[in-house]
N, C-alpha and C positions, 0 to 999 in steps of 0.2 A: 771913151766909153760913156754911155748914157743909161741911167736907170729908168725903168718903166714900171707901171703898176697895172694890174688887170683885175677886174671883179668877175667872180664866177660862183656857181653854186657850190656849197660846202655842206657835207653831212657830218654832224657831230652828235655824240650821245650825252645823256644825262640819266641820273638814277632817281627813283621815287620811292618813298616810304609812306604808305597810306594812299587813300584815294580821295579825289575831290568829289564830294557829294553835296546834297542839300543841307547836310548837317555840319559841313566843314566851316569852322570859325576862323582858322588861321593857316596860312601857307608860310613855311619857313624855308628860305633859300640858304643853303650852307655852302660856302665857297672854300675849298681846300687850300692847303699851303703848298709850297714848292716841293716837287718830287713825290707828291701823293697821287692816289687815284680816287676818284669819286665813289666808286663802288665799295671801297673799304672805309673811306672817310664817313660816309653816311651812317655806318653802323654805330658811330660814337654818339648818335642822337636817339638811340632806341629808348632811352629813359624818358624822353619827352614826347614820344609817339603816342597819340591817342586817337580815338575814333573821330575827333573833331579837328585833328591836325594833319596836314600833309607836308612832308618834308621833301624838298627837291635839292639834289646835289648835282649841279653842273660840273663839267670837267674842263680844265685848261686845254686849249686847242693844240698845244705843242707837247709831244711826248718824246721821251728819251730813255735809254738804258742808264740806270743810276750808277752802275758799276761796269765799266768796260763795254763790251760789244754784245752782251747777251744777259739773260737773267731778269732781275726785277726791273719793271718799267714804271717811271713816274711821269707826271705831267707838270707843266708850268704855264702860268698865264701870260708871261712875257719874258723877254730878255732885253738887254740893252740894244741889240741889233734890230733896227727898224721898229723901235718900240712903239711909235705912234700908230703904226699900222696894226700892231698886235693889240693895242688898246682899243682901237676902232673896231677890230674884228671881234674881240670878246664882248664888247658892249652890244654889238649887233646880234651876236649869238645869244646873250642873256635876255635881251629884249624879245628875241624870237621864241625862246622858251616860255616867257611870261605870256606872250600873245597866244601861243598855242594852248596853254593851260586855261587862260581866262580871256577868250577871244573878244568878249563884249565887256570885260571888266566886271567887278562885283564889289560894290561898296560895303557889303556885309562881311566880306572876308578880309581879315587883317593880314598884312604882309610884313614879315620880319626878314631881315638880311643879316646873316652871320658871316663875317670874313675872318678866316684863321690865318695868321702869319702873313705870307705873301698875299693870300686872299683878302686881307684887310684892305689893301690898296685897291684891289679889284672891286670889292664891295663898295668902297668909298666913291670911286669914279662912277660906278653904276648908279648909286643912289643920287649922285649929283647930276646924272643925265636926265633925271626927272621923268623918264618913261614909266617907271613903276611907282605907284602911289603907296610907298611903304610907310609904316608908322614907327618902326623900330630898327635901328642899325646897331649892330654889336661888333666891335672890333676886338678880336680875341688874339692875344699874343702878337698884335700888330698895331700900326698907327695910321692916321691919315697920310697919304703921300704928300711930301712937302711941295711937289710941283703942281698941286691942284690949283684950279682957278678959284682963288679964295672968295672973290666977290660973288661969283656964280654959285659956288657951293654953300656959302653963307645963307643965301636966299633959299636954296633947296632944303637945307637942314633945319631951317627955322620951324620950331614947334614939334620937332621929332624927338623921340626918346633915343638917346645915345648912351651906349655902354662901352666902357673899357674893361676887359677881363684879362687877367694874366696871372701866372704862377710866381710865387716868391723866389723860385730857383730857376727861372727861365734864363738860359744862357744867352739868348738872343736879345733880351731886353736889358740893355745896359743902363747905367745911371744917366748917360747922355741921351739915350733914347727916350727915357721917361721925361726928361726935361723938355725934349723936343715935342713930345706928346702934349705936354701942358701948354707949350707955346702955340702949337697949332690949334688947340682948343680955343685959346684966347683969340687968335686971328679969325677963327670961324664963328666965334661968339656962341659956342655951345658949352653946356655944363654937363659933361658926361657923368653917369653913375659909375663909380669905380668898384669893381668886384675883384678882390685879390684872394687867391686860394693857395694853400700849401702844395706846391708841385712844380713841375717843369714845363716844357714846351708841349702842351697837350690839352685836349678837351677834358674838363673835369665835370662830373655830374652835379656837384654841389651848386656852383653858380648857374648851371643850366636850369636846374629845377627851381632855383630861386627866382629866375627871370620868368620862366614859362609856366611852372606849375602853380604859382601864386598869383597869376594874372587875373 
């Protein structure tokens, strides 16, 4: 048996809150976590939606029934099976969204990227790809993926604003995970701003407003 790969056209959706106009100052890409859908995830950012902000919620390219063979559907950015292909595909997809929204680029519009839970690894890899000239990367309830190309990512993250945001009662962020987060920060030579809120594995309005409404 031999494995082969093929490249073909692929249609995928994303969701948008607000419009990109001459008054737009910032575009915020929000990348959901495992088993979520972008159309619901984007609603968590209503509190920072303004006339000068456009929020974009891409969706993981792989969908599945979260329980059994019917009912609620979730999406994932990748699994362990053929993971490098998944990573390549979602970076191509995210870059295509950016190119469609800003075909000629726009130095006057700031770009922020928020990755929640599994989406934190996706956001990290996308940021390190260097296609998008972002100025702020927020890893929410997630960390940099340990298998990142450290040397390459260090260069791409230099001079960027990095945030770690997580809840005090998040069951997915163990003591070991927080230690790993600190170690990865050291390897990448970044000094993230840590914002900790009282809560669990979710988006909280407090840190959101602190980051975006006081900018």
